[in-house]
C-alpha positions as CSV (number, residue, x, y, z in Angstrom):
1,M,-0.3,0.1,0.3
2,E,1.4,3.6,-0.8
3,L,0.0,6.8,0.6
4,N,0.8,9.4,-1.7
5,A,-0.5,13.4,0.3
6,Q,-0.2,16.8,-0.5
7,K,-2.2,19.8,0.8
8,R,-3.2,22.6,-0.9
9,G,-4.3,25.7,1.3
10,P,-7.3,24.2,4.0
11,R,-7.1,20.9,1.3
12,L,-5.6,17.6,1.6
13,Y,-5.2,15.5,-1.1
14,V,-4.4,11.7,-0.6
15,Q,-3.7,9.2,-3.2
16,L,-4.0,5.5,-2.2
17,S,-2.4,2.7,-4.6
18,G,-1.8,-0.7,-4.0
19,E,-3.7,-2.9,-1.3
20,L,-5.6,-1.4,1.5
21,D,-6.3,-4.5,3.6
22,H,-5.9,-5.8,7.1
23,H,-2.2,-6.2,6.3
24,S,-2.0,-2.0,5.7
25,A,-5.2,-0.6,7.6
26,E,-3.9,-0.1,10.7
27,Q,-0.7,1.9,9.3
28,T,-2.4,4.0,6.9
29,R,-5.4,5.3,9.9
30,I,-2.0,5.9,11.8
31,M,-0.7,7.9,9.2
32,L,-3.8,9.3,8.1
33,D,-5.4,10.9,11.6
34,T,-1.2,12.1,11.9
35,M,-1.9,14.3,9.3
36,L,-5.9,15.3,9.8
37,R,-4.5,16.5,13.0
38,D,-3.9,19.8,11.5
39,I,-6.2,22.0,11.9
40,T,-5.5,24.1,8.8
41,V,-7.2,21.4,6.9
42,R,-10.9,21.5,6.2
43,E,-11.3,18.8,3.5
44,L,-9.7,15.5,2.7
45,I,-9.9,14.3,-0.9
46,L,-9.2,10.6,-1.4
47,D,-8.4,9.5,-4.5
48,L,-8.7,5.4,-4.9
49,S,-8.5,4.9,-8.4
50,G,-5.5,3.4,-7.6
51,L,-6.4,0.5,-5.1
52,E,-6.1,-2.8,-6.3
53,Y,-8.1,-4.2,-3.4
54,I,-9.8,-3.0,-0.7
55,S,-10.7,-5.3,2.7
56,S,-13.3,-4.6,4.7
57,A,-10.8,-3.3,7.5
58,G,-9.3,-0.9,4.3
59,L,-13.2,-0.2,4.3
60,R,-13.5,0.7,8.0
61,I,-10.5,3.0,7.7
62,I,-12.3,5.1,4.9
63,L,-15.4,5.3,6.7
64,R,-13.7,6.2,9.7
65,L,-12.5,9.1,7.7
């Protein structure tokens, strides 16, 4: 699983690629939670087009956001 993030003003753009499964879900959650602690972030834009597979653990992370 690869995560690329870019902040532009109040927007955080996050692109996920690879497989978001139970092996990578917890680390992805930690990284996203850390990025979203920035109080200047007002909008999160997720690009999931690079994901080849999402397990229920991965969906939980996305829905939690």
